[in-house]
C-alpha positions in Angstrom: 79.5 1.7 163.1 80.2 4.0 166.0 82.7 6.2 166.5 84.8 4.0 169.0 84.6 1.3 166.8 86.0 3.6 164.0 88.9 5.0 165.9 90.0 1.4 166.6 90.0 0.3 162.8 91.9 3.1 162.3 94.7 3.0 165.0 94.7 -0.9 164.1 95.0 -0.2 160.2 98.1 2.6 161.2 99.9 -0.1 163.6 99.5 -2.6 160.3 101.4 0.2 157.9 103.8 0.9 161.1 104.9 -2.7 161.1 104.7 -3.6 157.2 107.1 -0.4 157.1 109.2 -1.6 159.8 109.8 -5.1 158.6 110.8 -3.7 155.3 113.1 -1.3 157.4 111.7 2.0 155.8 111.5 4.8 157.4 108.4 7.2 157.3 110.3 9.5 154.7 111.5 6.5 152.5 107.6 5.2 152.6 106.3 8.7 151.9 108.4 8.9 148.5 107.8 5.3 147.2 103.7 6.1 148.3 104.2 9.4 146.8 102.8 11.3 150.3 103.5 13.8 152.9 106.1 12.1 155.7 104.1 13.8 158.4 100.5 12.0 156.6 102.5 8.5 156.9 103.3 9.5 160.9 99.6 10.4 160.8 98.2 7.4 159.6 100.4 5.5 161.8 99.3 6.9 164.9 95.7 6.2 163.5 95.1 10.0 163.5 93.8 10.0 160.0 91.3 8.9 158.5 93.4 7.5 155.2 91.5 7.6 152.1 91.2 4.1 149.6 93.6 5.9 146.8 95.8 6.3 149.5 95.8 3.5 150.5 96.5 2.0 147.4 99.5 4.2 146.8 100.6 2.6 150.6 100.4 -1.0 149.8 101.9 -0.5 146.1 105.0 0.8 148.1 105.1 -2.2 150.2 104.5 -4.6 147.0 101.6 -6.1 148.7 97.7 -5.7 147.6 95.2 -3.5 149.4 93.6 -6.5 151.2 96.7 -7.4 152.9 97.2 -4.4 154.6 93.8 -5.4 156.4 94.9 -8.4 157.5 95.2 -7.9 161.5 92.9 -9.1 164.4 89.6 -6.4 165.2 
């Protein structure tokens, strides 16, 4: 995987997380609280600036009440 594709995937995942958060009318702060993560980290993930770990992705998916694989339901 090239660096460009990696960045693209990271950005798309971040966009998906932002969409899911906004659908739930949830602030970054509320998502961070529910996922037991830092609000600044949530912002970095949503902007595609942070390469999120599977563990943190699991925390976010649980905060949304969804399965991890559902966060990857976007067009590459």
